[in-house]
SERO-4910 file (N, C-alpha, C, O; in steps of 0.05 Angstrom, whole numbers):
BEGIN
 pado doro    nc1    nc2    nc3   cac1   cac2   cac3    cc1    cc2    cc3    oc1    oc2    oc3
  Met    A    692   -918    609    680   -928    629    697   -952    640    713   -962    624
  Asp    A    694   -963    667    715   -981    675    697  -1006    678    686  -1014    699
  His    A    696  -1015    654    681  -1047    654    698  -1063    671    689  -1077    690
  Ala    A    727  -1061    664    741  -1088    677    733  -1080    709    721  -1098    722
  Gly    A    738  -1061    720    734  -1057    745    708  -1066    757    705  -1079    778
  Arg    A    687  -1058    739    660  -1069    748    657  -1096    748    641  -1106    763
  Met    A    675  -1113    728    667  -1143    730    685  -1152    751    677  -1171    764
  Arg    A    707  -1141    756    722  -1154    780    705  -1146    809    707  -1160    829
  His    A    693  -1128    808    679  -1119    833    654  -1140    831    645  -1146    853
  Leu    A    643  -1149    812    619  -1164    811    629  -1195    822    621  -1208    841
  Gln    A    650  -1200    803    663  -1226    814    667  -1230    841    659  -1251    850
  Ser    A    679  -1212    857    678  -1213    878    657  -1223    901    658  -1239    920
  Val    A    634  -1200    887    607  -1206    906    598  -1230    902    586  -1243    920
  Leu    A    601  -1239    877    592  -1270    873    602  -1288    891    587  -1306    898
  Gln    A    628  -1289    900    639  -1307    922    622  -1303    945    610  -1323    954
  Asp    A    618  -1278    955    605  -1274    979    579  -1290    975    571  -1305    993
  Gln    A    565  -1285    952    539  -1302    952    537  -1325    945    514  -1333    941
  Lys    A    560  -1342    941    567  -1370    939    553  -1377    915    536  -1395    916
  Leu    A    559  -1363    890    553  -1368    865    580  -1374    850    600  -1360    853
  Asp    A    578  -1396    836    596  -1399    818    595  -1385    791    614  -1385    776
  Ser    A    574  -1374    785    568  -1355    757    541  -1339    764    523  -1343    780
  Leu    A    546  -1319    747    514  -1307    743    508  -1301    722    521  -1283    711
  Leu    A    488  -1311    710    478  -1308    682    462  -1283    678    438  -1282    684
  Val    A    476  -1259    666    459  -1235    667    440  -1237    641    450  -1246    620
  Thr    A    419  -1230    642    396  -1227    620    385  -1198    616    374  -1191    595
  His    A    387  -1183    636    372  -1151    634    392  -1140    614    416  -1142    617
  Leu    A    381  -1129    596    401  -1116    574    415  -1089    588    439  -1084    583
  Pro    A    402  -1076    602    419  -1053    613    441  -1057    636    459  -1042    643
  Asn    A    436  -1080    645    454  -1090    663    480  -1102    645    503  -1098    653
  Ile    A    477  -1114    625    493  -1125    605    508  -1095    594    532  -1095    587
  His    A    496  -1077    593    512  -1054    580    529  -1042    597    551  -1034    589
  Tyr    A    521  -1040    624    536  -1032    646    560  -1044    650    581  -1031    655
  Leu    A    558  -1072    649    582  -1089    659    602  -1087    634    626  -1083    640
  Cys    A    595  -1089    607    615  -1097    584    610  -1077    563    626  -1079    544
  Gly    A    592  -1057    560    591  -1038    543    569  -1044    517    563  -1025    503
  Phe    A    560  -1067    513    545  -1079    490    516  -1067    493    502  -1070    513
  Thr    A    509  -1054    474    485  -1042    469    460  -1062    454    436  -1059    458
  Gly    A    471  -1081    439    452  -1091    420    425  -1101    437    424  -1099    461
  Ser    A    405  -1112    422    382  -1121    438    381  -1156    440    361  -1169    444
  Ala    A    400  -1165    437    403  -1199    441    426  -1205    452    446  -1200    439
  Ala    A    428  -1216    474    453  -1221    489    450  -1234    515    429  -1229    527
  Ala    A    464  -1247    525    467  -1261    550    501  -1262    561    520  -1270    548
  Leu    A    501  -1252    584    530  -1248    597    535  -1267    617    521  -1266    637
  Leu    A    552  -1284    616    558  -1303    638    583  -1289    652    603  -1282    640
  Val    A    579  -1287    679    601  -1274    690    613  -1296    713    600  -1303    733
  Gln    A    638  -1306    708    646  -1322    725    673  -1312    740    683  -1290    733
  Glu    A    684  -1327    761    709  -1316    773    729  -1317    754    747  -1300    755
  Ser    A    728  -1339    734    752  -1346    712    750  -1322    693    771  -1315    683
  Gly    A    729  -1307    686    729  -1291    666    698  -1290    656    683  -1308    662
  Ser    A    690  -1274    644    665  -1265    630    660  -1273    602    677  -1268    585
  Val    A    639  -1283    595    633  -1287    563    609  -1278    557    591  -1283    573
  Ile    A    605  -1264    534    579  -1255    526    572  -1268    501    588  -1273    483
  Phe    A    542  -1274    499    531  -1288    476    511  -1274    462    492  -1263    473
  Ser    A    514  -1276    433    497  -1255    418    498  -1269    393    511  -1290    393
  Asp    A    486  -1261    373    480  -1275    344    492  -1259    326    501  -1237    332
  Gly    A    493  -1271    302    505  -1261    279    497  -1231    269    512  -1217    255
  Arg    A    472  -1222    279    469  -1190    271    486  -1174    286    492  -1153    276
  Tyr    A    497  -1182    314    515  -1164    327    540  -1172    329    552  -1168    350
  Arg    A    555  -1188    306    582  -1191    300    598  -1166    307    607  -1162    329
  Ala    A    600  -1149    285    611  -1124    289    606  -1109    308    626  -1098    317
  Gln    A    583  -1103    321    578  -1088    339    592  -1095    362    607  -1080    375
  Ala    A    587  -1120    369    602  -1132    398    632  -1122    387    643  -1104    399
  Arg    A    641  -1133    369    672  -1129    366    683  -1097    372    706  -1091    376
  Ala    A    664  -1082    371    671  -1055    375    660  -1047    403    673  -1029    415
  Glu    A    640  -1057    414    629  -1048    439    640  -1063    464    646  -1050    485
  Val    A    642  -1087    463    642  -1107    483    677  -1099    497    697  -1095    484
  Arg    A    674  -1099    523    701  -1093    541    699  -1112    562    677  -1114    573
  Ala    A    721  -1126    569    723  -1142    591    710  -1166    594    708  -1178    616
  Ala    A    699  -1177    563    684  -1199    563    694  -1214    537    701  -1201    518
  Lys    A    694  -1241    536    701  -1257    512    676  -1259    496    656  -1262    509
  Ile    A    674  -1258    470    648  -1255    456    650  -1279    441    670  -1288    430
  Val    A    621  -1292    442    617  -1313    431    590  -1308    407    569  -1302    418
  Ile    A    590  -1309    386    570  -1308    367    567  -1332    356    583  -1345    343
  Ala    A    534  -1340    367    525  -1368    358    500  -1360    343    488  -1338    340
  Gln    A    495  -1392    331    475  -1390    312    446  -1397    325    428  -1408    312
  Lys    A    445  -1389    349    418  -1400    365    411  -1378    377    418  -1356    367
  Ser    A    395  -1378    401    388  -1359    422    414  -1352    441    425  -1370    453
  Pro    A    422  -1326    444    441  -1324    468    436  -1339    492    455  -1351    503
  Leu    A    413  -1341    502    412  -1360    524    414  -1392    524    423  -1406    542
  Thr    A    403  -1400    498    413  -1429    492    440  -1431    493    451  -1447    508
  Ala    A    455  -1415    474    488  -1416    472    498  -1415    498    516  -1430    504
  Ala    A    487  -1397    519    502  -1394    544    502  -1421    565    520  -1430    580
  Gly    A    471  -1432    559    463  -1459    570    483  -1483    563    494  -1498    579
  Glu    A    486  -1485    536    502  -1500    526    529  -1503    533    541  -1524    537
  Trp    A    540  -1475    534    568  -1469    543    573  -1478    571    595  -1489    576
  Leu    A    554  -1473    592    558  -1478    617    551  -1512    621    558  -1524    641
  Ala    A    538  -1522    602    539  -1559    602    556  -1569    595    559  -1593    601
  Thr    A    577  -1557    579    597  -1572    570    626  -1560    571    647  -1573    566
  Ala    A    626  -1532    580    651  -1525    590    663  -1528    622    685  -1521    629
  Arg    A    643  -1541    640    651  -1548    667    646  -1578    668    627  -1590    658
  Lys    A    664  -1588    682    660  -1616    689    651  -1622    719    638  -1642    726
  Arg    A    661  -1602    738    649  -1606    759    615  -1602    762    603  -1585    748
  Ser    A    602  -1617    781    574  -1619    782    565  -1601    807    581  -1591    822
  Asn    A    542  -1597    809    529  -1584    829    537  -1549    834    536  -1535    854
  Leu    A    543  -1543    804    549  -1510    799    523  -1498    813    500  -1508    814
  Ser    A    532  -1475    822    509  -1456    829    510  -1431    814    528  -1415    818
  Ile    A    488  -1425    792    489  -1409    775    469  -1392    784    446  -1402    787
  Gly    A    473  -1365    789    454  -1345    791    435  -1334    767    447  -1329    746
  Ile    A    414  -1330    769    400  -1318    746    382  -1292    755    380  -1287    779
  Glu    A    371  -1276    735    363  -1252    747    333  -1259    741    325  -1264    718
  Pro    A    315  -1260    764    289  -1270    765    271  -1248    750    249  -1256    742
  Glu    A    278  -1222    747    259  -1202    739    264  -1200    712    250  -1185    699
  Ser    A    284  -1214    698    284  -1213    670    291  -1239    656    307  -1238    637
  Ile    A    279  -1260    663    281  -1284    648    251  -1303    656    244  -1310    678
  Thr    A    242  -1307    636    213  -1324    644    215  -1350    651    234  -1365    645
  Ala    A    193  -1357    666    194  -1389    673    199  -1408    646    214  -1427    649
  Gly    A    189  -1404    624    192  -1416    604    225  -1421    598    235  -1442    591
  Trp    A    238  -1396    603    267  -1400    597    281  -1414    619    297  -1432    615
  Arg    A    276  -1406    638    291  -1423    665    287  -1454    658    305  -1471    659
  Gly    A    261  -1459    650    258  -1490    651    278  -1499    627    292  -1518    632
  Arg    A    279  -1487    603    297  -1498    579    324  -1497    590    339  -1514    583
  Leu    A    334  -1476    610    359  -1476    615    364  -1503    634    385  -1517    632
  Ala    A    345  -1508    651    348  -1525    674    349  -1559    653    361  -1579    661
  Ser    A    338  -1557    636    337  -1580    615    363  -1583    602    372  -1606    601
  Ile    A    378  -1563    591    399  -1558    578    421  -1570    600    439  -1587    596
  Leu    A    416  -1557    622    444  -1567    640    441  -1592    654    459  -1600    669
  Arg    A    418  -1604    649    420  -1637    654    426  -1641    686    438  -1661    695
  Gly    A    418  -1621    700    420  -1630    731    452  -1619    736    457  -1613    759
  Lys    A    468  -1616    721    501  -1609    725    504  -1580    741    527  -1572    747
  Ala    A    480  -1565    747    480  -1537    760    456  -1535    773    438  -1550    765
  Arg    A    451  -1519    792    429  -1511    809    426  -1485    796    446  -1470    795
  Leu    A    402  -1476    785    392  -1447    779    384  -1436    805    365  -1446    817
  Arg    A    399  -1414    815    387  -1401    836    378  -1368    831    393  -1354    817
  His    A    354  -1357    842    350  -1329    838    367  -1312    854    368  -1313    879
  Ala    A    381  -1294    838    407  -1278    849    392  -1257    861    369  -1252    854
  Pro    A    403  -1244    880    389  -1217    890    402  -1193    868    420  -1200    852
  Pro    A    394  -1170    869    395  -1152    850    426  -1140    854    429  -1120    867
  Leu    A    444  -1152    843    472  -1149    852    483  -1123    837    493  -1103    846
  Ile    A    477  -1129    810    481  -1103    788    467  -1081    792    478  -1060    788
  Glu    A    442  -1082    800    429  -1055    804    439  -1040    830    440  -1015    831
  Arg    A    448  -1061    853    460  -1044    876    484  -1029    862    485  -1005    866
  Met    A    504  -1040    846    524  -1027    836    514  -1000    818    525   -978    820
  Arg    A    497  -1004    804    486   -984    784    476   -956    805    477   -932    797
  Met    A    467   -963    826    452   -942    842    478   -917    848    470   -894    848
  Val    A    501   -921    853    520   -906    858    534   -900    830    546   -918    819
  Lys    A    534   -877    818    545   -871    793    576   -856    794    584   -838    809
  Asp    A    588   -869    775    622   -859    774    619   -828    763    597   -818    757
  Val    A    644   -815    760    644   -793    752    639   -787    720    632   -765    710
  Gln    A    644   -811    707    634   -810    678    609   -810    676    597   -793    662
  Glu    A    596   -828    691    570   -829    689    549   -803    696    531   -794    681
  Ile    A    556   -797    717    545   -763    721    550   -746    703    533   -729    697
  Ala    A    573   -745    690    576   -729    665    556   -735    639    549   -717    624
  Arg    A    550   -757    638    536   -765    615    504   -756    624    489   -742    610
  Ile    A    498   -767    649    471   -755    655    467   -727    657    444   -719    655
  Arg    A    490   -708    663    489   -682    664    484   -670    633    469   -651    630
  Arg    A    495   -682    614    494   -673    591    464   -679    579    453   -662    566
  Ala    A    454   -702    583    428   -714    578    409   -695    591    389   -690    577
  Val    A    410   -685    613    391   -666    628    393   -636    617    375   -620    616
  Glu    A    422   -630    610    420   -603    599    409   -604    573    396   -583    566
  Leu    A    411   -626    553    393   -625    527    367   -627    534    352   -611    523
  Gly    A    358   -642    548    329   -643    555    315   -614    563    293   -606    556
  Ala    A    333   -604    578    322   -577    595    315   -556    572    297   -539    573
  Arg    A    335   -561    550    325   -542    523    301   -547    508    292   -533    490
  Leu    A    290   -569    518    261   -575    505    237   -554    514    219   -543    501
  Phe    A    242   -554    536    222   -535    554    214   -511    542    190   -504    542
  Pro    A    235   -494    529    225   -473    516    209   -475    490    193   -458    483
  Ile    A    214   -501    475    200   -503    453    173   -511    460    155   -502    445
  Ala    A    166   -527    480    144   -532    490    128   -505    499    104   -504    494
  Cys    A    140   -486    509    128   -462    513    116   -443    488     98   -426    488
  Glu    A    135   -452    470    131   -437    444    105   -448    429     92   -434    413
  Asn    A     99   -473    435     80   -487    423     52   -490    434     30   -491    422
  Ile    A     57   -489    460     30   -491    476     14   -462    472     24   -440    475
  Arg    A    -11   -468    464    -31   -447    458    -58   -458    455    -58   -482    449
  Pro    A    -79   -447    457   -106   -454    460   -116   -466    432   -114   -453    411
  Gly    A   -124   -489    434   -127   -502    406   -107   -523    398   -114   -543    387
  Val    A    -82   -519    404    -55   -532    394    -65   -563    408    -76   -565    430
  Lys    A    -60   -582    392    -61   -607    403    -39   -620    421    -16   -621    414
  Glu    A    -48   -629    445    -20   -642    463      3   -654    448     27   -649    454
  Val    A     -7   -674    424     14   -688    411     33   -671    392     56   -677    386
  Glu    A     17   -648    383     34   -628    367     55   -614    383     76   -607    372
  Val    A     50   -611    410     71   -603    424     89   -621    427    111   -616    416
  Ala    A     85   -646    439    106   -662    439    122   -673    416    145   -683    417
  Ala    A    104   -669    391    124   -676    364    145   -651    367    169   -656    368
  Ala    A    135   -627    368    161   -606    367    180   -612    382    203   -612    373
  Met    A    175   -619    412    199   -627    429    214   -648    421    238   -650    425
  Glu    A    197   -667    409    216   -692    405    232   -689    379    253   -702    376
  Tyr    A    224   -672    360    238   -667    340    263   -650    340    282   -652    325
  Ala    A    258   -628    366    279   -619    370    303   -631    384    326   -622    381
  Ala    A    296   -655    403    315   -669    412    329   -685    397    353   -689    401
  Arg    A    317   -697    377    332   -716    354    348   -698    343    372   -705    341
  Ser    A    342   -674    335    357   -658    314    380   -647    330    399   -638    317
  Ser    A    379   -646    356    400   -639    377    421   -661    386    441   -657    399
  Gly    A    410   -686    377    432   -708    381    417   -729    402    431   -748    411
  Ala    A    397   -727    409    387   -750    428    385   -769    412    379   -765    389
  Glu    A    389   -793    423    382   -823    414    351   -828    415    340   -844    399
  Gly    A    338   -817    433    309   -823    433    306   -808    457    325   -797    470
  Met    A    275   -808    465    263   -800    490    264   -823    510    260   -846    504
  Ser    A    270   -812    537    276   -833    552    249   -845    558    250   -867    569
  Phe    A    224   -836    553    198   -845    557    179   -827    538    184   -805    529
  Pro    A    155   -844    535    134   -823    521    126   -793    529    117   -788    552
  Thr    A    130   -776    510    129   -754    527     96   -745    538     75   -749    526
  Ile    A    101   -733    563     75   -727    574     74   -697    568     91   -680    573
  Val    A     48   -695    556     38   -668    553      4   -668    559    -12   -676    543
  Ala    A     -5   -657    586    -27   -663    597    -37   -638    602    -25   -624    618
  Ser    A    -60   -628    590    -72   -601    597   -100   -599    605   -118   -615    599
  Gly    A   -102   -580    618   -130   -578    623   -142   -598    646   -126   -601    664
  Lys    A   -165   -611    647   -174   -636    666   -148   -656    665   -141   -668    686
  Arg    A   -137   -661    641   -119   -684    640    -94   -682    659    -85   -702    670
  Ser    A    -84   -653    662    -64   -648    680    -66   -665    706    -45   -668    719
  Ala    A    -92   -676    713    -93   -687    740    -83   -717    735    -79   -733    753
  Val    A    -81   -723    708    -73   -751    702    -42   -754    700    -26   -744    684
  Val    A    -36   -771    724     -7   -772    734     18   -774    707     39   -762    705
  His    A      8   -790    693     24   -804    671      6   -800    642      3   -819    626
  Gly    A     -6   -774    638    -13   -766    619     -6   -759    591     -7   -736    582
  Arg    A      2   -782    575     15   -780    553     -2   -764    537    -26   -763    537
  Ala    A     20   -748    521      9   -733    501    -13   -743    479     -8   -762    463
  Ser    A    -36   -730    480    -57   -742    466    -70   -725    445    -61   -703    443
  Glu    A    -92   -732    428   -109   -710    409   -122   -689    422   -134   -673    409
  Thr    A   -120   -686    448   -138   -666    459   -126   -641    456   -102   -640    459
  Arg    A   -139   -622    450   -131   -589    443   -134   -575    468   -155   -574    481
  Ile    A   -111   -563    475   -105   -543    493   -128   -525    499   -137   -510    482
  Ala    A   -139   -527    526   -161   -508    528   -154   -478    534   -130   -472    537
  Arg    A   -174   -457    537   -160   -431    535   -149   -424    562   -132   -405    564
  Arg    A   -160   -442    587   -148   -437    613   -143   -465    630   -161   -482    633
  Gly    A   -117   -466    639   -111   -486    659    -83   -495    656    -69   -490    636
  Phe    A    -78   -507    674    -47   -523    675    -40   -541    653    -57   -557    644
  Val    A    -15   -539    644    -11   -564    629     21   -573    638     41   -558    640
  Val    A     19   -600    644     41   -610    655     57   -626    635     50   -647    625
  Cys    A     83   -611    632     97   -629    609    125   -643    627    142   -630    640
  Asp    A    124   -664    623    138   -685    631    156   -699    608    144   -709    589
  Phe    A    185   -701    608    197   -707    584    225   -713    593    233   -704    615
  Gly    A    242   -728    576    269   -737    579    277   -745    557    262   -753    540
  Val    A    306   -744    552    320   -753    533    342   -779    541    349   -786    563
  Ile    A    349   -789    516    373   -806    524    396   -798    505    394   -794    481
  Leu    A    416   -796    518    442   -784    502    468   -802    515    478   -802    538
  Ala    A    474   -814    497    508   -832    505    493   -852    524    504   -856    545
  Gly    A    470   -865    519    459   -885    537    438   -878    557    417   -889    564
  Tyr    A    452   -853    566    436   -843    592    413   -828    593    409   -811    575
  Cys    A    395   -830    612    371   -818    611    369   -790    627    382   -788    648
  Ser    A    356   -773    621    344   -747    631    314   -749    640    301   -768    631
  Asp    A    303   -734    654    275   -729    670    275   -708    675    295   -697    686
  Arg    A    248   -691    670    242   -665    682    219   -655    674    212   -652    650
  Thr    A    203   -649    697    175   -637    689    173   -611    697    186   -604    717
  Arg    A    157   -595    683    149   -570    685    118   -563    687    105   -579    673
  Thr    A    106   -547    699     80   -544    693     78   -508    687     91   -490    696
  Val    A     58   -509    669     53   -477    660     22   -477    660      8   -497    659
  His    A     16   -450    662    -13   -449    657    -23   -430    636    -12   -408    632
  Val    A    -44   -441    624    -49   -424    599    -76   -402    612    -94   -410    627
  Gly    A    -72   -377    603    -92   -359    607    -80   -350    636    -60   -360    645
  Arg    A    -96   -330    649    -87   -317    677    -95   -337    696   -116   -348    690
  Pro    A    -82   -346    715    -86   -361    730   -100   -348    755    -94   -326    763
  Ser    A   -123   -365    768   -131   -359    796   -117   -354    813    -94   -361    809
  Asn    A   -123   -339    841   -111   -337    862   -105   -368    875    -85   -372    888
  Gln    A   -124   -386    872   -127   -409    879    -99   -430    865    -82   -444    876
  Ala    A   -103   -423    837    -85   -442    821    -57   -433    826    -38   -448    821
  Leu    A    -52   -403    837    -25   -398    843    -17   -408    870      7   -412    876
  Arg    A    -36   -412    885    -31   -420    914    -24   -451    912     -6   -461    925
  Phe    A    -38   -464    895    -39   -489    884     -2   -495    875     15   -509    886
  Tyr    A      0   -480    854     28   -483    846     48   -478    868     67   -494    871
  Asp    A     45   -455    885     66   -450    900     70   -469    924     90   -468    938
  Ala    A     48   -489    928     53   -509    953     68   -533    946     81   -547    962
  Val    A     65   -540    913     75   -561    901    107   -553    899    125   -569    903
  Leu    A    110   -527    893    147   -515    892    150   -515    916    175   -517    919
  Glu    A    141   -513    936    152   -510    967    159   -539    972    178   -546    985
  Ala    A    146   -551    962    152   -585    974    175   -593    960    195   -604    971
  Gln    A    173   -586    931    196   -597    920    225   -582    924    246   -592    916
  Leu    A    222   -556    938    250   -545    939    253   -555    971    276   -559    977
  Ala    A    239   -560    988    239   -572   1015    254   -594   1015    273   -598   1031
  Ala    A    244   -617    990    257   -645    991    283   -643    979    300   -657    990
  Ile    A    292   -627    959    315   -623    948    332   -614    973    354   -624    979
  Asp    A    321   -595    987    345   -584   1008    349   -607   1028    368   -606   1044
  Ala    A    330   -629   1028    335   -646   1050    354   -670   1037    361   -688   1053
  Val    A    362   -670   1013    377   -693   1000    406   -690   1010    419   -670   1004
  Arg    A    416   -711   1026    448   -708   1036    453   -740   1040    436   -757   1045
  Pro    A    479   -745   1037    483   -775   1052    476   -777   1075    477   -760   1093
  Gly    A    467   -804   1076    461   -813   1109    430   -816   1111    419   -832   1125
  Val    A    417   -797   1094    387   -794   1101    372   -820   1082    380   -827   1060
  Thr    A    351   -829   1097    338   -849   1089    323   -836   1058    319   -811   1056
  Cys    A    317   -852   1039    299   -847   1019    271   -840   1027    257   -826   1012
  Ala    A    262   -850   1050    238   -846   1060    231   -816   1074    210   -802   1073
  His    A    254   -811   1084    259   -784   1094    249   -763   1076    230   -748   1083
  Ile    A    262   -761   1050    258   -744   1030    230   -743   1019    221   -723   1008
  Asp    A    215   -767   1021    187   -767   1012    175   -755   1038    159   -737   1035
  Ala    A    181   -762   1061    164   -749   1084    170   -718   1083    152   -703   1092
  Val    A    190   -708   1075    196   -677   1073    174   -665   1056    160   -645   1062
  Ala    A    172   -678   1030    154   -664   1006    127   -669   1019    112   -650   1023
  Arg    A    120   -693   1027     88   -698   1037     79   -681   1059     57   -673   1062
  Gly    A    105   -676   1076     96   -657   1102     86   -631   1094     65   -621   1104
  Val    A    103   -617   1071     93   -590   1063     68   -592   1047     54   -572   1047
  Leu    A     59   -615   1031     34   -613   1020     12   -619   1046    -12   -613   1041
  Arg    A     17   -629   1066     -1   -633   1084     -7   -607   1097    -30   -604   1107
  Arg    A     10   -588   1098      6   -567   1112    -10   -548   1093    -22   -529   1101
  His    A     -9   -556   1067    -28   -544   1053    -54   -555   1041    -67   -550   1021
  Lys    A    -55   -575   1065    -82   -591   1056    -84   -607   1030   -104   -615   1020
  Leu    A    -56   -611   1022    -55   -628    991    -46   -652    996    -39   -664    977
  Ala    A    -45   -662   1016    -26   -688   1016    -42   -710   1004    -30   -727    991
  Arg    A    -64   -712   1007    -83   -737    996    -85   -729    964    -99   -745    952
  Phe    A    -76   -712    950    -76   -707    922    -50   -710    914    -46   -705    890
  Phe    A    -29   -718    929      0   -728    920     -1   -765    921      0   -779    941
  Thr    A     -3   -772    899     -7   -804    897     12   -822    883      8   -846    876
  His    A     34   -808    879     58   -824    873     83   -817    891     80   -799    908
  Ser    A    105   -829    888    129   -828    905    144   -800    896    141   -789    874
  Thr    A    159   -794    914    172   -765    906    193   -768    886    196   -749    870
  Gly    A    210   -792    884    225   -793    862    237   -820    857    226   -839    869
  His    A    255   -824    841    269   -847    836    301   -844    822    311   -824    813
  Gly    A    311   -864    824    340   -864    811    334   -865    782    312   -869    772
  Leu    A    360   -860    768    360   -861    736    384   -861    729    402   -855    744
  Gly    A    387   -869    705    413   -873    694    414   -887    660    409   -876    639
  Leu    A    421   -912    666    418   -924    638    385   -930    633    375   -934    611
  Glu    A    372   -929    656    343   -937    653    332   -913    668    343   -903    687
  Ile    A    306   -903    658    293   -880    666    282   -888    701    280   -871    719
  His    A    278   -910    702    270   -917    733    293   -937    745    295   -960    736
  Glu    A    311   -928    763    324   -948    773    319   -943    798    303   -926    805
  Thr    A    335   -960    818    336   -957    848    358   -934    853    378   -932    838
  Pro    A    353   -920    873    333   -926    898    307   -910    891    306   -893    874
  Arg    A    289   -917    906    259   -902    906    254   -886    923    253   -897    945
  Leu    A    251   -866    925    245   -844    947    204   -847    952    184   -838    941
  Ala    A    210   -863    973    180   -862    976    180   -875   1008    200   -881   1021
  Ala    A    155   -876   1017    151   -885   1047    160   -913   1052    154   -931   1035
  Gly    A    169   -918   1068    179   -945   1079    209   -958   1062    218   -980   1065
  Gln    A    218   -935   1046    246   -943   1037    273   -935   1055    281   -912   1058
  Ser    A    284   -958   1063    302   -949   1085    333   -946   1074    352   -939   1088
  Gln    A    336   -952   1044    355   -942   1032    370   -919   1041    355   -899   1039
  Leu    A    396   -912   1050    408   -891   1054    421   -876   1032    435   -889   1017
  Leu    A    419   -850   1028    429   -841   1004    456   -836   1006    464   -826   1027
  Glu    A    475   -840    984    502   -844    985    510   -822    959    496   -818    939
  Pro    A    534   -810    967    544   -796    943    551   -809    922    567   -827    924
  Gly    A    540   -800    893    541   -809    871    514   -821    860    510   -828    837
  Met    A    498   -821    878    468   -832    873    457   -805    858    460   -781    866
  Val    A    443   -814    834    428   -791    818    399   -795    818    390   -815    807
  Val    A    381   -777    830    353   -786    834    337   -761    827    348   -739    827
  Thr    A    312   -764    821    295   -741    814    275   -735    842    264   -750    857
  Ile    A    276   -714    842    255   -700    856    226   -685    847    224   -661    843
  Glu    A    207   -702    844    185   -700    837    153   -695    852    133   -707    844
  Pro    A    153   -680    868    128   -681    882    102   -671    863    108   -654    846
  Gly    A     80   -677    865     57   -664    853     34   -670    869     32   -687    887
  Ala    A     17   -652    860     -8   -656    874    -32   -655    844    -29   -641    824
  Tyr    A    -53   -672    848    -72   -679    825    -99   -676    834   -104   -694    850
  Val    A   -121   -659    829   -146   -657    832   -160   -665    808   -160   -650    788
  Ala    A   -176   -693    808   -196   -696    787   -210   -676    780   -217   -659    797
  Glu    A   -216   -676    755   -234   -655    746   -231   -633    745   -248   -619    733
  Ser    A   -201   -619    759   -196   -598    761   -170   -593    747   -168   -578    728
  Gly    A   -149   -607    757   -120   -604    749    -99   -612    764   -102   -617    788
  Gly    A    -77   -613    753    -50   -617    768    -26   -602    766    -23   -588    746
  Val    A     -9   -604    784     19   -595    781     37   -613    786     31   -628    805
  Arg    A     60   -615    775     84   -633    784    107   -611    772    103   -594    754
  Ile    A    129   -616    787    154   -605    784    179   -622    789    183   -632    812
  Glu    A    193   -624    771    208   -650    776    239   -633    766    241   -616    749
  Asp    A    261   -644    781    291   -639    772    306   -662    780    298   -676    799
  Val    A    330   -668    764    352   -689    773    370   -678    792    380   -656    787
  Val    A    376   -692    813    396   -684    833    416   -704    830    413   -726    819
  Ala    A    440   -695    843    462   -714    844    470   -714    873    475   -691    882
  Val    A    471   -733    888    478   -733    916    512   -731    918    529   -747    908
  Thr    A    517   -706    935    545   -702    938    557   -705    964    539   -708    981
  Ser    A    583   -705    973    591   -713    996    577   -697   1020    575   -707   1042
  Ser    A    566   -670   1014    552   -656   1032    526   -643   1033    517   -627   1049
  Gly    A    516   -652   1011    486   -650   1010    477   -660    972    477   -683    964
  Cys    A    471   -640    958    470   -647    930    467   -626    912    464   -602    920
  Glu    A    468   -635    886    471   -611    864    442   -618    841    438   -639    829
  Val    A    429   -599    841    412   -597    822    429   -595    793    442   -575    788
  Leu    A    427   -616    775    441   -617    752    439   -596    727    454   -595    708
  Thr    A    412   -578    731    409   -559    715    393   -538    726    371   -534    715
  Pro    A    401   -524    744    392   -505    758    373   -489    739    382   -486    716
  Ala    A    344   -475    746    336   -462    730    316   -455    741    309   -471    759
  Ser    A    300   -431    736    280   -414    743    255   -432    744    250   -445    723
  Lys    A    235   -435    770    216   -455    771    189   -437    773    169   -450    778
  Glu    A    187   -412    770    169   -395    773    149   -405    754    155   -418    733
  Leu    A    123   -399    761    106   -408    743    100   -391    719     95   -367    722
  Val    A    102   -407    686    102   -390    664     71   -392    662     57   -412    665
  Val    A     64   -366    654     39   -365    640     36   -356    612     44   -335    602
  Ile    A     25   -372    603     19   -364    570     -5   -354    559     -6   -348    535
***
């Protein structure tokens, strides 16, 4: 990963924002900029160089992982150490220090202001690093591809374990055991296995519910591999599906394929959402589609951009997004189908092409 290049780019952006420094506290952003994966850190990015603050637990890890930043191991919290460093390392007053408002509490902002004693102004910085992270480089896409491929191998495990009377958590456990046995660092999120009426629960985490003799089962799962996430949803049907159930599934599949076909550079995120929603509207199912069509992913399972109504962000080559329309009818059941796609110079690539015909168990 080109951590030095990322730092240089951010430093140039700070000048445009009239910021003397940016205090980075969101851990995935720290990971992105300098490679550190520990759970306690603050990264100070300045034109003159970058400094990462952590504690004694991470002395060896920081030395092994950190690139493009000086390491300071402190005997106090990383944020306190960063504030004191700023207060003593600079003599010039009226410095403008950017902070990440989404990842720092009001209490910590107050403590920092007290430590700085008026020598600097704390400013809410725009999501500068998140904007950088939207477009993945070749190495990042390769890592996401490997994570998606590993995650895809979990679906056959799910199908082997989905049977009437089996608990949803037992299916999820088999999938998660296979993921860790295959090298995954963890799951991208709590595995969703939602059966029968629960398939209409959009984020129906695997529960003690036993799978019924007939009905849809939504399986939404992902793994973390080399720091990067995958995300995939498949819906199966236990027992012979009715004609109505087949039409329901086919409508969602048609919406997903149409949305994937619409992905290309220069198209707005809102347009992709509108394409999927338009297909479901023709099938009189639009009111049952209750979430956005997709989202970016990478070091986090949910990143920008968001494929939803009102989102004017244009797609660019290198963006990696999910395409996951669904329809959910309370007390009846739901269907969702999801793939990860990378935006290319001329369209997009589904990172793990695979059959999406309805699997009947």
